[in-house]
C-alpha positions as a printed Julia matrix, in Angstrom:
240×3 Matrix{Float64}:
 -39.03  64.27    8.09
 -37.85  65.39    4.66
 -39.3   64.27    1.36
 -37.78  64.94   -2.0
 -38.64  67.77   -4.37
 -37.59  68.52   -7.94
 -34.93  70.96   -6.75
 -32.67  68.14   -5.59
 -30.1   66.37   -7.68
 -31.83  63.01   -7.31
 -35.36  62.87   -8.64
 -38.15  60.61   -7.48
 -39.93  58.81  -10.28
 -42.78  56.33  -10.36
 -41.75  52.72  -10.46
 -43.28  49.3    -9.95
 -42.86  47.21   -6.81
 -39.43  45.71   -6.15
 -37.88  43.62   -3.39
 -35.94  45.26   -0.59
 -32.27  45.51   -1.38
 -28.87  46.76   -0.3
 -27.73  48.91   -3.2
 -24.29  48.89   -4.83
 -24.48  52.55   -5.83
 -26.66  55.62   -5.38
 -29.4   55.34   -7.98
 -29.92  58.12  -10.48
 -33.57  58.26   -9.4
 -35.19  57.28   -6.12
 -38.44  55.35   -6.12
 -41.15  57.46   -4.4
 -42.89  54.27   -3.29
 -39.83  53.11   -1.33
 -37.91  54.29    1.72
 -34.12  54.52    1.87
 -31.79  53.91    4.79
 -28.14  54.91    5.23
 -25.95  53.18    7.81
 -22.21  53.32    8.43
 -20.47  50.21    9.72
 -17.29  50.53   11.76
 -14.93  47.63   11.23
 -13.24  45.75   14.06
  -9.49  46.18   14.32
  -7.58  42.96   13.64
  -6.14  42.15   17.06
  -6.11  38.38   16.54
  -3.2   38.45   14.08
  -1.77  41.82   15.04
   1.88  42.07   14.07
   1.84  39.07   11.76
   3.45  39.87    8.39
   0.82  40.7     5.79
  -2.08  40.66    8.25
  -4.84  43.2     7.46
  -5.43  46.21    9.69
  -9.18  45.56    9.92
 -11.29  42.43   10.12
 -13.65  41.94    7.16
 -17.32  42.73    7.7
 -18.8   39.22    7.95
 -22.1   40.13    9.6
 -24.35  43.13    9.94
 -27.8   44.4    10.81
 -30.83  42.22   10.15
 -33.98  44.32    9.81
 -37.61  43.22   10.02
 -40.96  44.84    9.45
 -42.59  45.37   12.82
 -46.17  45.55   14.08
 -45.98  47.87   17.11
 -49.61  47.21   18.06
 -49.09  43.46   18.31
 -45.48  43.67   19.43
 -44.04  41.25   16.88
 -42.6   40.87   13.4
 -45.32  41.41   10.81
 -47.14  38.21    9.87
 -45.46  36.16   12.62
 -46.28  35.18   16.21
 -48.62  37.7    17.82
 -48.98  39.41   14.42
 -49.7   36.21   12.47
 -53.19  37.43   11.56
 -51.7   40.47    9.8
 -49.68  38.93    6.97
 -47.68  40.96    4.5
 -48.84  41.33    0.88
 -47.83  38.55   -1.48
 -44.16  38.57   -2.59
 -43.14  40.85    0.3
 -40.88  39.44    2.99
 -40.77  40.41    6.64
 -36.99  40.22    7.1
 -34.18  41.99    5.25
 -30.92  40.13    5.84
 -27.49  41.75    5.78
 -25.77  42.08    2.4
 -22.18  43.24    2.29
 -22.46  45.95   -0.35
 -21.18  49.46    0.24
 -21.63  52.71   -1.67
 -18.62  54.32    0.07
 -15.52  52.62    1.47
 -13.14  54.33    3.93
 -10.37  53.26    6.27
 -12.12  51.14    8.89
 -15.62  52.06    7.74
 -18.26  51.19    5.15
 -21.36  53.22    4.19
 -24.38  51.29    2.94
 -27.67  52.32    1.35
 -30.78  50.16    1.64
 -34.02  50.39   -0.32
 -36.95  49.2     1.82
 -40.72  49.12    1.93
 -42.24  52.03    3.85
 -43.29  50.64    7.22
 -42.26  50.41   10.86
 -39.02  48.43   11.02
 -37.09  46.87   13.88
 -33.43  45.92   14.33
 -34.13  42.17   14.41
 -30.57  41.02   14.94
 -26.93  40.87   13.97
 -25.24  37.75   12.59
 -26.37  34.76   14.64
 -27.98  36.9    17.38
 -31.63  37.91   17.63
 -32.39  41.06   19.62
 -35.81  39.67   20.54
 -35.33  40.53   24.24
 -35.44  44.24   23.43
 -34.47  46.25   20.35
 -35.06  49.52   18.49
 -37.87  50.17   16.03
 -38.22  53.11   13.63
 -40.67  54.42   11.06
 -39.86  54.78    7.35
 -42.22  56.82    5.17
 -42.39  56.71    1.36
 -39.86  58.84   -0.52
 -37.62  59.49    2.5
 -33.95  58.87    3.29
 -33.18  58.0     6.92
 -29.7   57.92    8.44
 -29.23  55.28   11.15
 -25.86  56.83   11.93
 -22.79  54.77   12.81
 -23.14  51.21   14.1
 -20.6   49.1    15.96
 -20.96  45.5    17.11
 -19.03  43.54   19.69
 -19.39  40.27   21.56
 -21.48  40.51   24.72
 -19.25  38.32   26.89
 -20.53  37.15   30.25
 -18.41  37.49   33.37
 -15.35  35.25   33.15
 -15.76  34.49   29.44
 -13.65  35.83   26.58
 -12.64  35.11   23.01
  -9.89  32.58   22.36
  -6.36  33.84   21.78
  -4.53  32.86   18.6
  -2.52  30.34   20.62
  -5.68  28.75   22.02
  -7.17  28.47   18.54
  -4.07  26.66   17.29
  -4.14  24.36   20.32
  -7.81  23.54   19.73
  -7.1   22.75   16.09
  -4.31  20.39   17.15
  -6.44  18.61   19.77
  -9.47  18.35   17.49
 -12.45  16.65   19.21
 -10.52  16.51   22.5
 -10.18  20.28   22.74
 -12.12  22.26   25.3
 -15.18  23.81   23.72
 -14.72  27.54   23.17
 -17.08  29.96   24.89
 -19.56  31.77   22.67
 -21.23  35.11   23.14
 -24.19  36.86   21.52
 -23.65  40.15   19.75
 -24.56  43.56   21.07
 -24.85  46.72   18.99
 -24.27  50.42   19.58
 -25.54  53.27   17.42
 -24.32  56.86   17.52
 -25.11  59.92   15.39
 -22.81  60.69   12.48
 -20.03  63.13   13.42
 -16.87  64.7    12.01
 -14.4   61.95   11.16
 -17.16  59.64    9.96
 -18.01  59.1     6.3
 -19.93  62.22    5.21
 -23.34  61.81    3.66
 -23.15  61.66   -0.15
 -23.8   65.1    -1.58
 -26.7   63.84   -3.71
 -28.49  62.37   -0.66
 -27.6   64.88    2.07
 -30.46  67.35    1.35
 -32.99  64.5     1.56
 -31.67  62.81    4.68
 -32.94  62.99    8.26
 -31.54  61.29   11.33
 -33.39  58.23   12.62
 -35.78  58.43   15.55
 -35.58  55.14   17.44
 -38.3   53.75   19.7
 -36.76  51.5    22.33
 -37.67  48.15   23.91
 -39.36  46.59   20.86
 -39.81  42.87   21.55
 -40.68  39.96   19.26
 -40.17  36.24   18.75
 -36.78  34.7    18.02
 -37.39  33.83   14.37
 -33.68  33.78   13.51
 -33.19  30.6    15.56
 -29.81  31.5    17.07
 -28.6   33.28   20.19
 -30.81  35.9    21.84
 -29.94  39.19   23.52
 -30.99  42.77   24.07
 -29.63  45.1    21.42
 -27.44  46.94   23.96
 -26.43  43.62   25.52
 -27.1   42.25   28.99
 -23.43  42.21   29.96
 -22.4   45.62   28.63
 -20.62  47.88   31.13
 -22.84  50.69   32.5
 -22.76  53.92   30.54
 -21.01  56.83   32.28
Protein backbone atom coordinates (compact mmCIF):
# COMPACT_ATOMS: atom_id res chain seq x y z
CA UNK A 1 0.00 0.00 0.00
CA UNK A 2 1.23 3.50 -0.81
CA UNK A 3 0.32 6.64 1.07
CA UNK A 4 1.08 10.14 -0.07
CA UNK A 5 4.05 12.27 0.94
CA UNK A 6 4.92 15.91 0.29
CA UNK A 7 7.18 14.95 -2.61
CA UNK A 8 4.22 14.18 -4.85
CA UNK A 9 2.44 16.64 -7.07
CA UNK A 10 -0.85 16.20 -5.24
CA UNK A 11 -0.79 17.10 -1.57
CA UNK A 12 -2.98 15.69 1.15
CA UNK A 13 -4.57 18.33 3.35
CA UNK A 14 -6.92 18.17 6.29
CA UNK A 15 -10.57 18.54 5.46
CA UNK A 16 -13.94 17.98 7.07
CA UNK A 17 -16.19 15.00 6.38
CA UNK A 18 -17.86 14.82 2.97
CA UNK A 19 -20.14 12.36 1.20
CA UNK A 20 -18.70 9.74 -1.13
CA UNK A 21 -18.58 10.96 -4.68
CA UNK A 22 -17.52 10.25 -8.25
CA UNK A 23 -15.29 13.18 -9.14
CA UNK A 24 -15.38 15.22 -12.35
CA UNK A 25 -11.67 16.04 -12.21
CA UNK A 26 -8.54 15.20 -10.25
CA UNK A 27 -8.59 17.47 -7.21
CA UNK A 28 -5.67 19.77 -6.53
CA UNK A 29 -5.43 18.25 -3.04
CA UNK A 30 -6.49 14.84 -1.78
CA UNK A 31 -8.27 14.52 1.53
CA UNK A 32 -6.13 12.40 3.92
CA UNK A 33 -9.30 11.22 5.66
CA UNK A 34 -10.67 9.70 2.45
CA UNK A 35 -9.72 6.85 0.12
CA UNK A 36 -9.65 7.16 -3.66
CA UNK A 37 -10.49 4.56 -6.30
CA UNK A 38 -9.67 4.53 -10.01
CA UNK A 39 -11.60 2.31 -12.41
CA UNK A 40 -11.65 2.14 -16.20
CA UNK A 41 -14.88 1.19 -17.93
CA UNK A 42 -14.78 -0.46 -21.35
CA UNK A 43 -17.76 0.48 -23.49
CA UNK A 44 -19.83 -2.05 -25.42
CA UNK A 45 -19.58 -1.87 -29.19
CA UNK A 46 -22.84 -0.84 -30.85
CA UNK A 47 -23.86 -4.03 -32.65
CA UNK A 48 -27.60 -3.35 -32.43
CA UNK A 49 -27.55 -0.56 -35.03
CA UNK A 50 -24.28 -1.47 -36.72
CA UNK A 51 -24.14 -0.08 -40.24
CA UNK A 52 -27.03 2.32 -39.78
CA UNK A 53 -26.15 5.83 -41.01
CA UNK A 54 -25.09 8.05 -38.13
CA UNK A 55 -25.11 5.26 -35.55
CA UNK A 56 -22.43 5.61 -32.84
CA UNK A 57 -19.51 3.21 -32.65
CA UNK A 58 -20.01 2.56 -28.94
CA UNK A 59 -23.05 2.22 -26.72
CA UNK A 60 -23.30 4.89 -24.00
CA UNK A 61 -22.39 3.88 -20.47
CA UNK A 62 -25.84 3.60 -18.87
CA UNK A 63 -24.87 1.52 -15.83
CA UNK A 64 -21.79 0.80 -13.79
CA UNK A 65 -20.42 -0.54 -10.53
CA UNK A 66 -22.44 -0.16 -7.34
CA UNK A 67 -20.20 -0.30 -4.27
CA UNK A 68 -21.16 -0.90 -0.64
CA UNK A 69 -19.37 -0.80 2.67
CA UNK A 70 -18.93 -4.37 3.86
CA UNK A 71 -18.65 -6.05 7.25
CA UNK A 72 -16.48 -9.13 6.59
CA UNK A 73 -17.03 -10.49 10.10
CA UNK A 74 -20.81 -10.53 9.74
CA UNK A 75 -20.80 -11.20 6.02
CA UNK A 76 -23.16 -8.41 5.01
CA UNK A 77 -23.44 -4.76 4.01
CA UNK A 78 -22.67 -2.55 6.99
CA UNK A 79 -25.75 -1.71 9.06
CA UNK A 80 -27.99 -4.15 7.16
CA UNK A 81 -29.09 -7.77 7.59
CA UNK A 82 -26.56 -9.75 9.60
CA UNK A 83 -24.68 -6.49 10.29
CA UNK A 84 -27.75 -4.51 11.38
CA UNK A 85 -26.35 -4.09 14.90
CA UNK A 86 -23.30 -2.28 13.49
CA UNK A 87 -24.79 0.83 11.89
CA UNK A 88 -22.73 3.45 10.11
CA UNK A 89 -22.15 6.88 11.67
CA UNK A 90 -24.86 9.46 11.08
CA UNK A 91 -24.95 11.00 7.57
CA UNK A 92 -22.84 8.17 6.11
CA UNK A 93 -24.47 5.82 3.61
CA UNK A 94 -23.67 2.18 3.02
CA UNK A 95 -24.04 2.19 -0.77
CA UNK A 96 -22.31 4.30 -3.42
CA UNK A 97 -24.33 4.18 -6.63
CA UNK A 98 -22.85 4.59 -10.10
CA UNK A 99 -22.44 8.14 -11.42
CA UNK A 100 -21.43 8.64 -15.02
CA UNK A 101 -18.59 11.12 -14.56
CA UNK A 102 -15.17 10.54 -16.06
CA UNK A 103 -11.82 12.25 -15.55
CA UNK A 104 -10.42 10.82 -18.81
CA UNK A 105 -12.31 9.88 -21.98
CA UNK A 106 -10.81 7.66 -24.71
CA UNK A 107 -12.11 5.72 -27.69
CA UNK A 108 -14.27 3.00 -26.16
CA UNK A 109 -13.15 3.67 -22.59
CA UNK A 110 -13.79 5.96 -19.63
CA UNK A 111 -11.59 6.45 -16.54
CA UNK A 112 -13.34 7.40 -13.30
CA UNK A 113 -12.09 8.54 -9.90
CA UNK A 114 -14.14 7.96 -6.74
CA UNK A 115 -13.68 9.50 -3.31
CA UNK A 116 -14.84 7.08 -0.60
CA UNK A 117 -14.77 6.51 3.12
CA UNK A 118 -11.88 4.30 4.27
CA UNK A 119 -13.38 0.89 4.98
CA UNK A 120 -13.82 -2.58 3.53
CA UNK A 121 -15.94 -2.27 0.39
CA UNK A 122 -17.70 -4.81 -1.80
CA UNK A 123 -18.83 -4.78 -5.43
CA UNK A 124 -22.54 -4.79 -4.57
CA UNK A 125 -23.87 -4.83 -8.11
CA UNK A 126 -24.13 -3.43 -11.60
CA UNK A 127 -27.25 -1.73 -12.96
CA UNK A 128 -30.28 -3.78 -11.94
CA UNK A 129 -28.20 -6.78 -10.78
CA UNK A 130 -27.05 -7.51 -7.23
CA UNK A 131 -23.97 -9.70 -6.86
CA UNK A 132 -25.25 -10.97 -3.52
CA UNK A 133 -24.58 -14.62 -4.48
CA UNK A 134 -20.83 -13.98 -4.45
CA UNK A 135 -18.73 -10.89 -5.13
CA UNK A 136 -15.36 -9.24 -4.48
CA UNK A 137 -14.48 -7.17 -1.43
CA UNK A 138 -11.42 -4.94 -0.94
CA UNK A 139 -9.90 -2.75 1.74
CA UNK A 140 -9.40 1.01 1.36
CA UNK A 141 -7.16 2.81 3.86
CA UNK A 142 -7.09 6.57 4.49
CA UNK A 143 -4.99 8.66 2.11
CA UNK A 144 -4.58 5.91 -0.50
CA UNK A 145 -5.39 5.60 -4.21
CA UNK A 146 -6.45 2.13 -5.37
CA UNK A 147 -6.75 1.04 -8.99
CA UNK A 148 -9.52 -1.49 -9.65
CA UNK A 149 -8.15 -1.92 -13.17
CA UNK A 150 -10.38 -2.33 -16.22
CA UNK A 151 -13.97 -3.52 -15.86
CA UNK A 152 -16.27 -4.96 -18.50
CA UNK A 153 -19.90 -6.00 -18.11
CA UNK A 154 -22.06 -8.25 -20.24
CA UNK A 155 -25.39 -10.02 -19.95
CA UNK A 156 -25.20 -13.42 -18.27
CA UNK A 157 -27.58 -15.21 -20.63
CA UNK A 158 -28.85 -18.65 -19.71
CA UNK A 159 -28.73 -21.50 -22.21
CA UNK A 160 -31.10 -20.83 -25.11
CA UNK A 161 -31.67 -17.16 -24.22
CA UNK A 162 -30.29 -14.12 -26.04
CA UNK A 163 -30.89 -10.44 -26.58
CA UNK A 164 -33.49 -9.36 -29.11
CA UNK A 165 -32.36 -8.40 -32.59
CA UNK A 166 -33.27 -4.98 -33.99
CA UNK A 167 -35.96 -6.64 -36.11
CA UNK A 168 -37.48 -8.35 -33.06
CA UNK A 169 -37.54 -5.07 -31.16
CA UNK A 170 -39.42 -3.38 -34.00
CA UNK A 171 -41.85 -6.30 -34.18
CA UNK A 172 -42.48 -6.13 -30.43
CA UNK A 173 -43.14 -2.40 -30.66
CA UNK A 174 -45.66 -3.02 -33.44
CA UNK A 175 -47.47 -5.81 -31.56
CA UNK A 176 -47.49 -3.90 -28.27
CA UNK A 177 -49.14 -5.90 -25.44
CA UNK A 178 -49.52 -8.93 -27.74
CA UNK A 179 -45.78 -9.28 -28.29
CA UNK A 180 -43.84 -12.13 -26.76
CA UNK A 181 -42.09 -10.99 -23.61
CA UNK A 182 -38.36 -10.54 -24.18
CA UNK A 183 -35.93 -12.62 -22.15
CA UNK A 184 -33.92 -10.80 -19.51
CA UNK A 185 -30.53 -11.60 -18.07
CA UNK A 186 -28.59 -10.42 -15.02
CA UNK A 187 -25.24 -8.73 -15.50
CA UNK A 188 -21.86 -10.29 -14.92
CA UNK A 189 -18.60 -8.39 -14.54
CA UNK A 190 -14.96 -9.05 -15.35
CA UNK A 191 -11.96 -7.18 -13.97
CA UNK A 192 -8.43 -7.27 -15.36
CA UNK A 193 -5.25 -5.37 -14.47
CA UNK A 194 -4.45 -2.24 -16.44
CA UNK A 195 -2.17 -2.94 -19.42
CA UNK A 196 -0.68 -1.22 -22.46
CA UNK A 197 -3.48 0.03 -24.68
CA UNK A 198 -5.62 0.99 -21.69
CA UNK A 199 -5.96 4.53 -20.38
CA UNK A 200 -2.71 5.25 -18.50
CA UNK A 201 -2.91 6.39 -14.92
CA UNK A 202 -2.90 10.20 -14.65
CA UNK A 203 0.63 11.40 -13.99
CA UNK A 204 -0.41 13.21 -10.79
CA UNK A 205 -1.94 10.03 -9.31
CA UNK A 206 0.40 7.34 -10.64
CA UNK A 207 3.03 7.60 -7.83
CA UNK A 208 0.28 7.20 -5.22
CA UNK A 209 -1.60 4.33 -6.83
CA UNK A 210 -1.53 0.62 -6.00
CA UNK A 211 -3.43 -2.19 -7.67
CA UNK A 212 -6.47 -3.56 -5.85
CA UNK A 213 -6.30 -6.77 -3.84
CA UNK A 214 -9.68 -8.49 -4.10
CA UNK A 215 -11.06 -11.00 -1.61
CA UNK A 216 -13.49 -13.34 -3.35
CA UNK A 217 -16.86 -14.87 -2.47
CA UNK A 218 -18.21 -12.00 -0.36
CA UNK A 219 -21.94 -12.59 0.18
CA UNK A 220 -24.69 -10.31 1.45
CA UNK A 221 -28.41 -9.59 1.18
CA UNK A 222 -30.05 -8.39 -2.02
CA UNK A 223 -30.73 -4.81 -0.94
CA UNK A 224 -30.90 -3.51 -4.52
CA UNK A 225 -34.19 -5.35 -5.09
CA UNK A 226 -33.50 -6.48 -8.67
CA UNK A 227 -31.92 -9.50 -10.32
CA UNK A 228 -29.28 -11.51 -8.46
CA UNK A 229 -26.11 -13.20 -9.67
CA UNK A 230 -22.51 -14.01 -8.86
CA UNK A 231 -20.13 -11.32 -10.01
CA UNK A 232 -18.50 -13.64 -12.57
CA UNK A 233 -21.93 -14.93 -13.60
CA UNK A 234 -23.42 -18.40 -13.28
CA UNK A 235 -23.66 -18.92 -17.04
CA UNK A 236 -20.24 -17.61 -18.06
CA UNK A 237 -18.17 -19.97 -20.23
CA UNK A 238 -15.34 -21.70 -18.33
CA UNK A 239 -12.03 -19.88 -18.32
CA UNK A 240 -9.28 -21.51 -20.41
